C-alpha positions in Angstrom: 83.9 -73.4 277.6 83.0 -76.7 276.1 79.6 -78.3 275.5 78.0 -79.8 278.4 76.1 -83.2 278.1 74.3 -84.2 281.2 71.0 -85.8 282.2 69.7 -82.3 283.2 71.0 -80.4 280.2 71.5 -82.9 277.4 74.0 -81.5 274.8 73.9 -78.2 276.3 76.2 -75.8 274.3 77.9 -72.6 275.3 75.5 -69.5 274.8 78.1 -67.5 273.2 78.7 -69.9 270.2 77.6 -68.7 267.1 77.1 -72.3 265.7 75.1 -73.4 268.6 71.3 -74.3 268.0 70.3 -71.7 270.7 72.1 -68.8 268.6 70.7 -69.9 265.3 67.3 -70.3 266.7 67.5 -66.8 268.1 69.0 -65.3 265.0 66.0 -66.9 262.9 63.3 -65.4 265.4 64.9 -61.8 265.1 64.8 -62.1 261.3 61.1 -63.2 261.6 60.5 -60.3 263.9 62.1 -57.9 261.4 60.1 -59.1 258.5 56.9 -59.2 260.5 57.7 -55.5 261.8 58.7 -54.1 258.6 55.8 -55.5 256.3 53.3 -54.4 259.3 54.9 -50.9 259.4 54.7 -50.4 255.6 51.1 -51.7 255.6 50.0 -49.2 258.6 51.5 -46.4 256.7 49.6 -47.4 253.7 46.4 -47.6 255.7 46.9 -44.3 257.2 47.2 -42.7 253.7 44.6 -44.7 252.1 41.9 -43.7 254.7 42.9 -40.1 254.4 42.5 -40.3 250.3 39.3 -42.2 250.7 38.0 -39.6 253.0 38.1 -37.1 250.2 34.8 -37.9 249.5 33.7 -36.1 252.5 34.9 -32.9 250.6 33.2 -33.8 247.3 32.6 -36.4 244.8 34.8 -34.5 242.3 37.8 -34.3 244.5 37.5 -38.3 244.9 37.2 -38.7 241.2 40.3 -36.4 240.6 42.5 -38.0 243.0 41.6 -41.5 241.7 42.4 -40.4 237.9 45.6 -38.6 239.1 46.8 -41.8 240.8 45.7 -44.3 237.9 46.4 -42.3 234.9 48.3 -39.0 235.4 50.9 -40.7 237.7 50.0 -44.2 237.4 51.1 -45.4 241.0 48.0 -47.3 241.8 48.6 -50.2 239.4 52.2 -51.1 240.9 51.0 -50.1 244.5 48.2 -52.6 244.4 50.7 -55.5 243.6 53.0 -54.3 246.4 50.6 -53.9 249.1 49.1 -57.4 248.1 52.6 -59.1 248.4 53.1 -57.3 251.7 49.8 -58.2 252.9 50.3 -61.8 252.6 54.0 -61.9 253.7 52.8 -60.2 256.8 50.2 -62.6 257.5 52.4 -65.7 257.1 55.2 -64.2 259.2 52.9 -62.6 261.9 50.6 -65.4 261.8 53.3 -67.9 263.3 52.4 -66.2 266.7 48.7 -67.3 266.2 47.8 -70.4 268.3 47.9 -73.2 265.5 45.8 -75.8 267.8 42.2 -75.5 268.4 42.8 -76.3 272.2 45.2 -73.2 272.2 42.6 -71.0 270.5 40.1 -72.0 273.1 42.4 -71.1 275.9 43.1 -67.8 274.3 39.3 -67.1 273.8 38.9 -68.2 277.4 41.7 -65.9 278.8 40.0 -63.0 276.5 36.7 -63.5 278.2 38.0 -63.7 281.8 39.9 -60.4 281.3 36.8 -58.7 280.3 34.8 -60.2 283.2 37.5 -59.5 285.8 37.3 -55.8 284.9 33.7 -55.7 286.1 34.5 -58.0 289.4 37.5 -56.3 290.7 36.9 -54.4 294.1 39.8 -52.1 294.9 40.5 -50.2 298.0 40.8 -46.6 297.0 43.2 -45.9 299.7 45.4 -49.0 299.0 48.7 -48.3 297.4 48.3 -51.7 295.6 46.4 -51.3 292.3 45.1 -54.3 290.1 46.1 -53.8 286.5 43.8 -54.7 283.6 46.3 -56.7 281.6 46.3 -54.1 278.8 49.1 -55.6 276.8 47.4 -59.1 276.8 44.2 -57.6 275.9 45.7 -55.9 273.1 47.5 -59.1 271.8 44.1 -61.0 271.9 42.3 -58.1 270.0 45.1 -58.0 267.5 45.0 -61.8 266.8 41.0 -61.7 266.3 41.0 -58.5 264.1 43.8 -60.1 262.1 42.0 -62.9 261.1 39.0 -60.8 260.1 41.3 -58.4 258.0 42.7 -61.4 256.3 39.5 -62.5 255.1 37.7 -59.2 254.2 41.0 -57.5 253.1 41.8 -60.1 250.5 38.3 -59.9 249.2 38.7 -56.1 249.0 42.3 -56.3 247.3 40.5 -58.7 244.8 37.7 -56.0 244.0 40.3 -53.3 243.7 42.5 -55.3 241.5 39.5 -56.1 239.3 38.4 -52.4 239.2 41.8 -51.0 238.2 42.8 -53.3 235.5 39.3 -54.1 233.8 36.1 -52.9 232.9 34.5 -55.6 235.1 32.7 -57.1 232.1 30.4 -54.0 232.0 30.0 -52.5 228.5 30.9 -48.7 228.5 32.5 -49.0 232.0 36.0 -47.1 231.9 38.9 -49.2 233.1 39.9 -47.8 236.5 38.4 -47.0 239.9 35.9 -44.3 239.7 33.4 -42.6 242.1 30.5 -44.4 240.5 32.2 -47.8 241.0 33.4 -47.3 244.6 29.8 -45.9 245.8 28.1 -48.6 243.8 29.8 -51.4 245.8 28.9 -49.8 249.2 25.4 -49.1 248.1 24.9 -52.6 246.7 25.1 -54.1 250.3 28.9 -54.5 250.8 28.7 -51.6 253.1 28.6 -54.2 255.8 31.6 -55.8 254.8 33.4 -52.5 254.3 32.2 -51.5 257.8 33.6 -54.6 259.5 36.9 -54.2 257.6 37.3 -50.5 258.3 36.9 -51.0 262.1 39.1 -54.2 262.1 41.8 -52.8 260.1 42.1 -49.7 262.0 42.2 -51.6 265.3 44.7 -54.1 264.0 46.8 -51.2 262.6 46.9 -48.9 265.9 47.7 -52.1 268.0 50.4 -52.9 265.6 52.0 -49.5 265.8 51.8 -49.5 269.5 53.4 -52.8 269.9 56.1 -52.0 267.4 57.0 -48.9 269.4 57.0 -50.6 272.6 59.2 -53.5 271.3 61.8 -51.4 269.6 61.7 -47.9 271.4 60.2 -48.6 274.9 63.7 -48.2 276.6 64.5 -45.0 274.8 63.1 -41.5 275.0 59.9 -42.8 273.6 58.4 -44.0 276.5 55.3 -46.5 276.7 52.9 -43.5 277.7 53.7 -42.0 274.5 53.0 -45.1 272.5 49.8 -45.7 274.4 48.6 -41.9 273.6 49.5 -42.6 269.7 47.5 -45.7 270.0 44.3 -44.1 271.2 44.9 -41.3 268.6 45.2 -43.6 265.8 42.3 -45.8 266.8 39.7 -43.1 267.4 40.6 -40.6 264.7 40.8 -43.3 261.9 37.8 -45.1 263.2 35.6 -41.8 263.2 37.1 -40.9 259.7 36.6 -44.4 258.4 33.0 -44.5 259.6 32.3 -41.1 258.1 33.7 -42.3 254.9 31.8 -45.5 254.6 28.4 -43.6 255.4 29.7 -41.1 252.7 30.3 -43.8 250.0 26.4 -44.8 250.7 25.5 -41.1 249.8 24.4 -39.8 253.3 27.4 -37.6 254.0 29.0 -36.9 250.6 30.6 -33.5 250.5 29.6 -32.7 253.9 33.0 -30.8 254.4 32.7 -28.8 251.5 
């Protein structure tokens, strides 16, 4: 089959040609999806482990201190890991951010769509005997929430990464302060008023992570034994378990729940 050049389909090419612009565009899109997905999966695993380690303060302050010392001095993994996470963080934003509406007009449409979805749930009147049920646009709602939380995570997460780097590699300009993240440094950040930022970051990153895991599973495994209902159940578990755990950890950092599990 040769290329077709008509008024309706200008310079159309066979879809099987690996030199066609359509093939190259699809190949590029697939590469973008893989980069976005792999960096997102890596960051999701990091968040899952990071929140578990942070929650050690719920057992005791000493356990938190011992874990921090182990990761920074005994087996110095915190130093290279913070660089890897920072690179993955910004690479993921660049590649995943291509899906975020770039124009103000498009963002207003997205905001309007999100508001209408919320309002429609309250206004639906369904006949309980009818076999036809209106759907609440679960997938669309998740996508809108993921975009919104992603923007919040970009701002608050970048600030958090900067603080952690400062803690790990310097004494922060304080005479007598040991280099590295300690219990005293971690709690002082929260107690100084940054608990508001960390509360916002925690809820946003957990929601973004849970939605991201769900969408990755649906995108790559939905047609296998791992059906959509499994992915949805995992989404709810990740969101609620880590939201509760993260909330308790932030409160513990402020001193209220420190060592509550011991």
